[in-house]
C-alpha positions in Angstrom: -61.0 199.5 -190.6 -64.2 200.8 -191.4 -67.6 199.1 -191.2 -68.0 199.3 -194.8 -64.5 197.2 -195.1 -65.8 194.4 -193.3 -66.4 191.6 -195.9 -68.3 188.1 -195.3 -65.7 185.2 -195.3 -66.8 182.8 -198.3 -68.1 179.7 -196.7 -68.5 180.8 -193.6 -72.1 180.2 -193.5 -72.7 177.1 -195.1 -76.8 176.3 -195.8 -78.3 173.5 -194.7 -79.4 170.4 -197.2 -83.1 170.7 -198.1 -83.8 167.3 -199.4 -86.2 166.4 -201.5 -85.9 169.3 -204.2 -85.1 167.4 -207.2 -82.9 165.2 -208.5 -80.3 167.8 -209.4 -80.2 168.9 -205.5 -78.4 165.8 -204.8 -81.0 164.7 -202.1 -84.1 164.3 -204.5 -86.3 161.2 -205.2 -85.8 159.2 -201.7 -84.3 162.1 -199.7 -81.7 160.3 -198.7 -83.4 157.4 -197.2 -83.2 154.5 -199.9 -86.1 152.8 -201.4 -88.9 151.8 -198.8 -88.5 149.6 -195.5 -89.2 151.0 -192.0 -86.2 153.1 -192.0 -87.6 155.4 -194.9 -90.9 156.5 -192.9 -91.3 159.3 -190.5 -91.1 158.6 -187.0 -89.2 155.2 -187.2 -87.0 154.3 -184.0 -85.1 151.5 -183.1 -86.6 149.8 -180.0 -83.8 149.4 -177.2 -82.3 145.4 -177.3 -83.4 145.1 -181.1 -80.5 143.3 -183.1 -81.9 143.5 -186.5 -84.1 140.6 -186.3 -81.9 138.2 -184.6 -82.2 136.7 -181.3 -81.5 139.8 -178.7 -79.1 139.3 -176.1 -81.9 139.6 -173.2 -83.2 136.6 -174.6 -80.3 134.6 -175.3 -79.6 134.3 -171.7 -81.5 132.3 -169.5 -83.8 133.1 -166.8 -82.9 133.7 -162.9 -84.3 134.3 -159.6 -88.1 135.4 -159.1 -89.8 138.6 -159.7 -93.2 139.5 -157.9 -93.6 142.9 -159.5 -96.9 141.8 -161.0 -98.6 142.1 -157.6 -96.2 144.6 -156.1 -98.0 147.2 -153.9 -96.6 151.1 -154.0 -97.0 152.8 -150.6 -96.4 156.7 -149.5 -94.4 156.0 -146.8 -94.4 158.4 -143.6 -92.6 158.1 -140.5 -94.2 159.3 -137.5 -91.1 161.3 -136.3 -92.8 163.3 -139.6 -96.3 163.1 -137.6 -94.7 164.8 -134.8 -93.3 167.7 -136.7 -96.7 168.6 -138.2 -99.6 167.7 -136.5 -100.9 169.3 -133.0 -102.1 167.1 -130.3 -105.8 165.5 -130.9 -104.9 166.1 -135.1 -107.1 163.4 -137.1 -104.2 162.6 -139.8 -105.2 160.5 -143.2 -104.1 160.8 -146.6 -105.4 164.0 -147.3 -104.3 166.0 -144.1 -100.6 164.7 -145.1 -100.8 165.8 -148.9 -102.1 169.1 -147.1 -98.7 169.7 -145.3 -96.8 168.4 -148.2 -95.6 165.1 -146.6 -97.1 163.1 -149.4 -97.7 164.0 -153.1 -101.3 163.0 -153.8 -104.1 160.4 -152.2 -104.0 158.1 -155.0 -101.7 155.3 -153.6 -102.3 153.6 -150.5 -100.4 155.1 -147.2 -98.1 153.3 -144.7 -96.7 154.6 -141.5 -93.5 153.5 -140.4 -91.9 153.7 -137.1 -88.5 155.7 -137.4 -88.4 158.4 -134.9 -90.1 159.2 -131.5 -93.9 160.4 -131.3 -95.2 161.9 -128.2 -97.9 163.6 -129.5 -101.7 162.2 -129.1 -102.5 161.7 -133.0 -105.7 159.8 -134.5 -104.2 158.0 -137.6 -105.9 156.5 -140.5 -103.8 154.5 -143.2 -103.8 151.4 -145.5 -101.1 149.9 -143.2 -99.0 150.4 -140.2 -95.6 148.9 -139.3 -95.5 146.9 -135.7 -93.4 149.6 -134.5 -95.4 152.6 -135.6 -98.9 151.2 -134.0 -97.3 150.6 -130.7 -95.8 154.0 -130.6 -99.3 155.8 -131.8 -100.6 153.7 -129.3 -98.2 154.7 -126.6 -98.5 158.3 -127.0 -102.4 158.1 -126.4 -103.6 157.9 -129.6 -105.3 155.5 -132.5 -103.9 153.7 -135.5 -106.8 152.6 -137.3 -106.8 150.9 -140.9 -108.9 152.4 -143.7 -112.4 150.7 -144.5 -111.0 149.0 -148.0 -107.5 147.7 -145.8 -109.5 146.6 -142.8 -111.9 144.5 -145.2 -109.0 143.0 -146.7 -107.1 142.1 -143.6 -110.3 140.6 -142.2 -110.9 138.4 -145.4 -107.1 137.4 -145.2 -107.4 136.5 -141.4 -110.7 134.2 -142.1 -108.7 132.5 -145.5 -105.7 131.7 -143.0 -108.3 130.4 -140.3 -109.9 128.2 -142.8 -106.9 127.0 -144.1 -105.8 126.1 -140.6 -109.1 124.3 -139.8 -109.2 122.0 -143.0 -105.2 120.9 -142.0 -106.4 120.5 -138.6 -109.9 118.2 -139.8 -107.6 116.3 -142.5 -105.2 115.1 -139.8 -107.8 113.6 -137.7 -109.5 111.9 -140.5 -106.0 110.5 -141.3 -105.8 106.7 -140.5 -103.5 106.2 -137.4 -100.8 103.6 -137.9 -101.4 100.7 -135.6 -98.0 99.2 -134.0 -97.9 95.8 -134.1 -95.4 94.5 -131.5 -94.3 91.1 -132.6 -94.5 88.3 -129.7 -91.2 87.7 -127.9 -89.4 84.6 -129.2 -87.7 82.6 -126.4 -84.3 81.5 -126.7 -84.7 78.0 -126.3 -87.3 78.0 -129.1 -84.9 79.8 -131.3 -82.3 77.0 -130.6 -85.1 74.2 -131.8 -85.8 75.6 -135.2 -82.1 76.2 -135.9 -81.8 72.2 -134.8 -84.8 71.4 -137.0 -83.3 73.4 -140.1 -80.3 71.4 -139.8 -81.7 68.1 -139.5 -84.3 68.3 -142.3 -81.7 67.2 -145.3 -80.6 64.1 -142.9 -84.1 62.7 -142.3 -84.7 63.4 -146.0 -81.7 61.2 -146.9 -83.0 58.1 -144.7 -86.5 58.5 -146.2 -85.3 57.8 -149.4 -83.0 55.0 -148.1 -85.9 53.2 -146.6 -87.7 53.3 -150.2 -84.7 51.8 -151.7 
């Protein structure tokens, strides 16, 4: 077989349909999109959960549980074991230093130090939050665990607010009137017996009075 004997198979390469090229093409006018409506416009996509205007499934089910996502704070998290691997004795560790060694991506998010692993290196660490275990390990190694100015201010405000609330409750408890316990006087057994007898004798006395009147 020679190259000039090779012929193209008819229908092997089918041309794609070009829309909007006249009514005779079969896809002219509205180009196969129908008349008007959102789906005939360029860039239309159906949003997730859309069910043609009817109440979607997610809204038909009741809400359950609680979410605090609007007030959630995302942190860059670093453990003390990672600090021991990347920093020498006496180094000042903050967000910039951690980003330079690749432990965090950037310094946009606040930094939190956790206590996983061991730390035998003296480091001066500055972060937005420390776990109790991390702080104790850093200080046990001879280092310091210091909050950033913004975090320190927020912590001081929270402590002051908690103290004010506790004082307010204590003052309210002092001002509340104490219930006086009034003890009823003890009634002797003889007096009780006399009262019972009087109650029994009352009908007889009334009857005697009525007879005297008659």
